N, CA, C and O atoms as CSV, one atom per row, in Angstrom:
chain,resi,resn,atom,element,x,y,z
A,1,MET,N,N,0.905,-1.165,0.016
A,1,MET,CA,C,0.589,-0.159,-0.050
A,1,MET,C,C,0.945,1.375,0.127
A,1,MET,O,O,1.317,1.665,1.264
A,2,PRO,N,N,0.904,2.274,-0.674
A,2,PRO,CA,C,1.623,3.355,-0.976
A,2,PRO,C,C,1.174,4.183,0.370
A,2,PRO,O,O,0.079,4.254,0.928
A,3,LYS,N,N,2.364,4.744,0.655
A,3,LYS,CA,C,2.561,6.236,1.513
A,3,LYS,C,C,1.762,7.001,1.589
A,3,LYS,O,O,1.972,7.570,0.518
A,4,ARG,N,N,0.806,7.612,2.097
A,4,ARG,CA,C,0.056,9.114,1.818
A,4,ARG,C,C,0.856,9.822,2.127
A,4,ARG,O,O,1.673,9.588,3.017
A,5,ILE,N,N,0.762,11.421,1.079
A,5,ILE,CA,C,1.302,12.339,1.075
A,5,ILE,C,C,0.602,13.238,1.779
A,5,ILE,O,O,-0.476,12.663,1.926
A,6,LEU,N,N,0.502,14.516,2.429
A,6,LEU,CA,C,-0.673,15.361,2.801
A,6,LEU,C,C,0.573,16.772,2.279
A,6,LEU,O,O,1.772,16.608,2.053
A,7,GLN,N,N,-0.218,18.101,2.205
A,7,GLN,CA,C,0.577,19.413,2.177
A,7,GLN,C,C,0.109,20.128,2.579
A,7,GLN,O,O,-1.070,20.332,2.290
A,8,GLY,N,N,1.038,21.194,3.806
A,8,GLY,CA,C,0.339,21.913,5.037
A,8,GLY,C,C,1.397,23.118,5.084
A,8,GLY,O,O,2.413,23.365,4.433
A,9,THR,N,N,0.684,23.803,6.198
A,9,THR,CA,C,1.865,24.807,6.630
A,9,THR,C,C,2.199,24.086,8.446
A,9,THR,O,O,1.708,23.306,9.262
A,10,VAL,N,N,3.421,25.057,8.248
A,10,VAL,CA,C,4.202,24.852,9.771
A,10,VAL,C,C,3.753,25.806,10.092
A,10,VAL,O,O,3.921,26.898,9.549
A,11,THR,N,N,2.529,25.363,11.852
A,11,THR,CA,C,2.343,26.384,12.584
A,11,THR,C,C,3.748,26.234,13.458
A,11,THR,O,O,4.583,27.138,13.493
A,12,SER,N,N,3.889,25.039,14.122
A,12,SER,CA,C,5.183,25.212,15.238
A,12,SER,C,C,6.366,24.678,14.835
A,12,SER,O,O,6.371,23.812,13.961
A,13,ASP,N,N,7.488,25.110,15.399
A,13,ASP,CA,C,8.821,24.569,15.645
A,13,ASP,C,C,9.499,24.892,16.360
A,13,ASP,O,O,10.590,25.285,15.946
A,14,LYS,N,N,9.245,24.903,17.725
A,14,LYS,CA,C,9.473,24.996,18.746
A,14,LYS,C,C,10.089,23.813,19.662
A,14,LYS,O,O,10.754,23.934,20.691
A,15,ASN,N,N,9.622,22.468,18.898
A,15,ASN,CA,C,10.223,20.999,19.492
A,15,ASN,C,C,11.745,20.255,18.812
A,15,ASN,O,O,12.120,19.993,17.669
A,16,ASP,N,N,12.077,20.168,19.578
A,16,ASP,CA,C,13.532,19.876,18.490
A,16,ASP,C,C,13.340,18.883,17.707
A,16,ASP,O,O,12.898,17.903,18.306
A,17,GLN,N,N,13.518,18.719,16.431
A,17,GLN,CA,C,13.222,17.198,15.449
A,17,GLN,C,C,11.626,17.540,14.879
A,17,GLN,O,O,11.299,16.898,13.881
A,18,THR,N,N,10.880,18.249,15.291
A,18,THR,CA,C,9.395,17.836,15.104
A,18,THR,C,C,9.006,19.744,15.054
A,18,THR,O,O,9.274,20.826,15.577
A,19,VAL,N,N,8.220,19.088,14.037
A,19,VAL,CA,C,7.464,20.330,13.262
A,19,VAL,C,C,5.954,19.791,13.315
A,19,VAL,O,O,5.483,18.659,13.204
A,20,THR,N,N,5.372,21.086,13.535
A,20,THR,CA,C,3.624,20.885,13.686
A,20,THR,C,C,2.877,21.452,12.237
A,20,THR,O,O,3.244,22.509,11.723
A,21,VAL,N,N,2.097,20.850,11.820
A,21,VAL,CA,C,1.965,20.783,10.177
A,21,VAL,C,C,0.492,21.066,10.353
A,21,VAL,O,O,-0.231,20.365,11.061
A,22,LEU,N,N,0.126,21.995,9.760
A,22,LEU,CA,C,-1.870,21.860,9.818
A,22,LEU,C,C,-2.163,21.952,8.509
A,22,LEU,O,O,-1.872,22.955,7.857
A,23,VAL,N,N,-2.835,20.797,7.947
A,23,VAL,CA,C,-3.033,20.558,6.737
A,23,VAL,C,C,-4.674,20.455,6.514
A,23,VAL,O,O,-5.363,19.599,7.067
A,24,GLU,N,N,-5.112,21.325,5.743
A,24,GLU,CA,C,-6.554,21.558,5.665
A,24,GLU,C,C,-7.091,21.388,4.421
A,24,GLU,O,O,-6.498,21.565,3.358
A,25,ARG,N,N,-8.426,20.979,4.597
A,25,ARG,CA,C,-8.827,19.885,3.482
A,25,ARG,C,C,-10.524,20.938,3.183
A,25,ARG,O,O,-11.118,21.593,4.040
A,26,ARG,N,N,-10.891,20.772,1.797
A,26,ARG,CA,C,-11.686,21.134,1.417
A,26,ARG,C,C,-12.820,19.880,0.875
A,26,ARG,O,O,-12.309,18.798,0.587
A,27,TYR,N,N,-14.332,20.022,0.737
A,27,TYR,CA,C,-15.431,19.305,0.294
A,27,TYR,C,C,-16.518,19.920,0.608
A,27,TYR,O,O,-16.849,20.745,1.460
A,28,THR,N,N,-17.144,19.216,-0.466
A,28,THR,CA,C,-18.512,19.628,-0.846
A,28,THR,C,C,-19.495,19.118,0.530
A,28,THR,O,O,-19.349,18.088,1.189
A,29,HIS,N,N,-20.169,19.827,0.645
A,29,HIS,CA,C,-21.206,19.162,2.066
A,29,HIS,C,C,-22.418,18.484,1.381
A,29,HIS,O,O,-23.089,19.160,0.601
A,30,PRO,N,N,-22.797,16.976,1.664
A,30,PRO,CA,C,-23.584,15.805,1.198
A,30,PRO,C,C,-24.715,16.815,0.864
A,30,PRO,O,O,-25.166,16.966,-0.271
A,31,MET,N,N,-25.222,17.649,2.220
A,31,MET,CA,C,-26.818,18.190,1.681
A,31,MET,C,C,-26.712,19.040,1.361
A,31,MET,O,O,-27.404,19.255,0.365
A,32,MET,N,N,-25.660,20.473,1.935
A,32,MET,CA,C,-26.017,21.763,1.945
A,32,MET,C,C,-25.259,21.927,0.371
A,32,MET,O,O,-25.924,22.615,-0.405
A,33,LYS,N,N,-24.352,21.545,-0.014
A,33,LYS,CA,C,-23.573,21.647,-1.190
A,33,LYS,C,C,-22.959,22.696,-1.050
A,33,LYS,O,O,-23.262,23.602,-1.825
A,34,LYS,N,N,-22.222,22.872,-0.345
A,34,LYS,CA,C,-21.736,24.363,0.220
A,34,LYS,C,C,-19.993,24.158,0.758
A,34,LYS,O,O,-19.867,23.771,1.920
A,35,THR,N,N,-18.925,24.362,0.095
A,35,THR,CA,C,-17.821,23.832,0.054
A,35,THR,C,C,-17.420,24.341,1.833
A,35,THR,O,O,-17.553,25.491,2.252
A,36,VAL,N,N,-17.035,23.428,2.465
A,36,VAL,CA,C,-16.646,23.186,3.797
A,36,VAL,C,C,-14.951,22.877,3.916
A,36,VAL,O,O,-14.253,21.978,3.447
A,37,ARG,N,N,-14.697,23.856,4.620
A,37,ARG,CA,C,-13.024,23.492,5.063
A,37,ARG,C,C,-12.660,23.343,6.026
A,37,ARG,O,O,-12.736,24.320,6.772
A,38,SER,N,N,-12.053,22.054,6.587
A,38,SER,CA,C,-11.540,21.430,7.725
A,38,SER,C,C,-10.303,20.800,7.629
A,38,SER,O,O,-9.801,20.096,6.753
A,39,SER,N,N,-9.727,21.396,9.238
A,39,SER,CA,C,-8.104,21.648,9.294
A,39,SER,C,C,-7.833,20.409,10.444
A,39,SER,O,O,-8.539,20.361,11.452
A,40,LYS,N,N,-6.797,19.460,10.210
A,40,LYS,CA,C,-6.059,18.837,11.171
A,40,LYS,C,C,-4.522,19.086,11.355
A,40,LYS,O,O,-3.870,19.604,10.449
A,41,LYS,N,N,-4.088,18.798,12.265
A,41,LYS,CA,C,-2.997,19.367,12.852
A,41,LYS,C,C,-2.168,18.001,12.823
A,41,LYS,O,O,-2.918,17.221,13.410
A,42,TYR,N,N,-1.118,17.356,12.484
A,42,TYR,CA,C,-0.244,16.690,12.415
A,42,TYR,C,C,1.199,16.924,12.611
A,42,TYR,O,O,1.812,17.736,11.919
A,43,ARG,N,N,1.830,16.122,13.677
A,43,ARG,CA,C,3.151,16.173,13.980
A,43,ARG,C,C,4.027,15.378,13.131
A,43,ARG,O,O,3.834,14.166,13.033
A,44,ALA,N,N,5.484,16.273,12.172
A,44,ALA,CA,C,5.998,15.449,11.722
A,44,ALA,C,C,7.580,15.630,12.259
A,44,ALA,O,O,8.112,16.537,12.900
A,45,HIS,N,N,8.116,14.321,11.697
A,45,HIS,CA,C,9.434,14.449,12.163
A,45,HIS,C,C,10.484,15.313,10.824
A,45,HIS,O,O,10.486,15.037,9.625
A,46,ASP,N,N,11.372,16.484,11.593
A,46,ASP,CA,C,11.814,17.229,11.005
A,46,ASP,C,C,13.752,16.954,11.689
A,46,ASP,O,O,14.303,17.727,12.472
A,47,PRO,N,N,14.237,15.991,11.243
A,47,PRO,CA,C,15.748,15.995,11.709
A,47,PRO,C,C,16.526,17.224,11.688
A,47,PRO,O,O,16.949,17.736,12.725
A,48,GLN,N,N,16.702,17.652,10.661
A,48,GLN,CA,C,17.905,18.979,11.091
A,48,GLN,C,C,17.279,20.224,11.201
A,48,GLN,O,O,17.741,21.246,10.694
A,49,ASN,N,N,16.154,20.167,11.902
A,49,ASN,CA,C,15.171,21.400,12.162
A,49,ASN,C,C,15.422,22.599,11.114
A,49,ASN,O,O,15.808,23.736,11.384
A,50,THR,N,N,15.131,22.105,9.953
A,50,THR,CA,C,15.376,23.293,9.199
A,50,THR,C,C,14.089,24.238,8.506
A,50,THR,O,O,14.212,25.287,7.872
A,51,TYR,N,N,12.657,23.399,8.897
A,51,TYR,CA,C,11.268,24.099,8.442
A,51,TYR,C,C,10.990,25.020,9.821
A,51,TYR,O,O,11.019,24.715,11.014
A,52,LYS,N,N,10.710,26.274,9.131
A,52,LYS,CA,C,9.911,27.291,10.337
A,52,LYS,C,C,8.626,27.470,10.016
A,52,LYS,O,O,8.110,27.174,8.938
A,53,THR,N,N,7.874,28.166,11.358
A,53,THR,CA,C,6.827,28.670,10.877
A,53,THR,C,C,6.431,28.892,9.755
A,53,THR,O,O,7.315,28.480,9.004
A,54,GLY,N,N,5.201,29.515,8.882
A,54,GLY,CA,C,4.933,29.348,8.205
A,54,GLY,C,C,5.205,28.807,6.217
A,54,GLY,O,O,4.638,29.000,5.142
A,55,ASP,N,N,6.211,28.203,6.653
A,55,ASP,CA,C,6.797,27.218,5.313
A,55,ASP,C,C,5.193,25.845,4.784
A,55,ASP,O,O,4.299,25.131,5.239
A,56,SER,N,N,5.624,26.150,3.991
A,56,SER,CA,C,4.970,25.052,2.930
A,56,SER,C,C,5.756,23.431,3.020
A,56,SER,O,O,6.923,23.174,2.725
A,57,VAL,N,N,5.004,22.762,3.376
A,57,VAL,CA,C,5.798,21.208,3.161
A,57,VAL,C,C,5.219,20.259,2.445
A,57,VAL,O,O,4.366,20.623,1.635
A,58,ARG,N,N,5.436,19.268,2.527
A,58,ARG,CA,C,4.711,17.826,1.715
A,58,ARG,C,C,5.386,16.922,2.855
A,58,ARG,O,O,6.614,16.867,2.912
A,59,ILE,N,N,4.434,16.080,3.934
A,59,ILE,CA,C,4.399,15.386,4.702
A,59,ILE,C,C,3.960,13.828,4.071
A,59,ILE,O,O,3.079,13.722,3.217
A,60,GLN,N,N,4.666,12.715,4.593
A,60,GLN,CA,C,4.890,11.310,4.022
A,60,GLN,C,C,4.449,10.103,5.296
A,60,GLN,O,O,5.333,9.746,6.075
A,61,GLU,N,N,3.279,9.632,5.398
A,61,GLU,CA,C,3.218,8.898,6.338
A,61,GLU,C,C,4.706,7.796,6.959
A,61,GLU,O,O,5.322,7.372,5.981
A,62,CYS,N,N,5.046,7.529,7.709
A,62,CYS,CA,C,6.535,6.633,8.290
A,62,CYS,C,C,6.349,5.697,9.197
A,62,CYS,O,O,5.313,6.005,9.788
A,63,ALA,N,N,6.841,4.585,9.696
A,63,ALA,CA,C,6.472,3.998,11.147
A,63,ALA,C,C,6.739,4.609,12.275
A,63,ALA,O,O,7.758,5.299,12.221
A,64,PRO,N,N,6.144,4.601,13.354
A,64,PRO,CA,C,5.778,5.432,14.576
A,64,PRO,C,C,7.508,6.158,15.377
A,64,PRO,O,O,8.388,5.491,15.921
A,65,ILE,N,N,7.483,7.345,15.207
A,65,ILE,CA,C,9.089,8.040,15.592
A,65,ILE,C,C,9.205,7.882,17.291
A,65,ILE,O,O,10.153,7.327,17.847
A,66,SER,N,N,8.024,8.494,18.002
A,66,SER,CA,C,7.981,9.054,19.457
A,66,SER,C,C,6.445,8.795,19.393
A,66,SER,O,O,6.039,8.692,18.235
A,67,LYS,N,N,5.579,8.677,20.275
A,67,LYS,CA,C,4.027,8.972,21.310
A,67,LYS,C,C,2.990,9.935,20.064
A,67,LYS,O,O,1.780,9.899,19.843
A,68,THR,N,N,3.767,10.499,19.631
A,68,THR,CA,C,3.008,11.182,18.272
A,68,THR,C,C,3.533,11.656,17.234
A,68,THR,O,O,3.033,12.533,16.530
A,69,LYS,N,N,4.559,11.122,17.066
A,69,LYS,CA,C,4.999,11.725,15.465
A,69,LYS,C,C,4.810,9.919,14.927
A,69,LYS,O,O,5.250,8.916,15.488
A,70,ARG,N,N,3.763,10.065,13.293
A,70,ARG,CA,C,3.681,9.430,12.619
A,70,ARG,C,C,4.151,9.736,11.182
A,70,ARG,O,O,3.824,9.059,10.207
A,71,TRP,N,N,4.661,10.428,11.159
A,71,TRP,CA,C,4.943,11.597,9.921
A,71,TRP,C,C,6.339,12.708,9.511
A,71,TRP,O,O,6.628,13.732,10.131
A,72,GLU,N,N,6.921,12.255,8.525
A,72,GLU,CA,C,7.987,13.121,8.327
A,72,GLU,C,C,7.997,13.923,6.954
A,72,GLU,O,O,7.499,13.663,5.859
A,73,VAL,N,N,8.651,14.856,7.360
A,73,VAL,CA,C,8.758,16.069,6.291
A,73,VAL,C,C,9.812,15.512,4.871
A,73,VAL,O,O,10.976,15.115,4.906
A,74,VAL,N,N,8.807,15.683,3.590
A,74,VAL,CA,C,9.352,15.128,2.658
A,74,VAL,C,C,10.446,15.947,1.693
A,74,VAL,O,O,11.474,15.581,1.125
A,75,THR,N,N,9.665,17.367,1.783
A,75,THR,CA,C,9.884,18.156,0.576
A,75,THR,C,C,9.516,19.621,1.198
A,75,THR,O,O,9.109,19.457,2.348
A,76,ALA,N,N,9.523,21.147,0.781
A,76,ALA,CA,C,8.862,22.062,1.206
A,76,ALA,C,C,8.580,22.272,0.435
A,76,ALA,O,O,7.809,23.221,0.297
């Protein structure tokens, strides 16, 4: 099974080797037919601490690195 790749914006880089990425998805509401925005935060592994708040990054699924980290930063 291929690994999922998501695109989002870095909202926090305060932790060592970790960035928090806000991923927003848009979909049409089934009944109202209105475009709805929903967002979710993921914690991703950033080994060199290269990404800062506001950067647009792509993250990919990986094996669990810690209690909350299951994603790794692929590219900016």
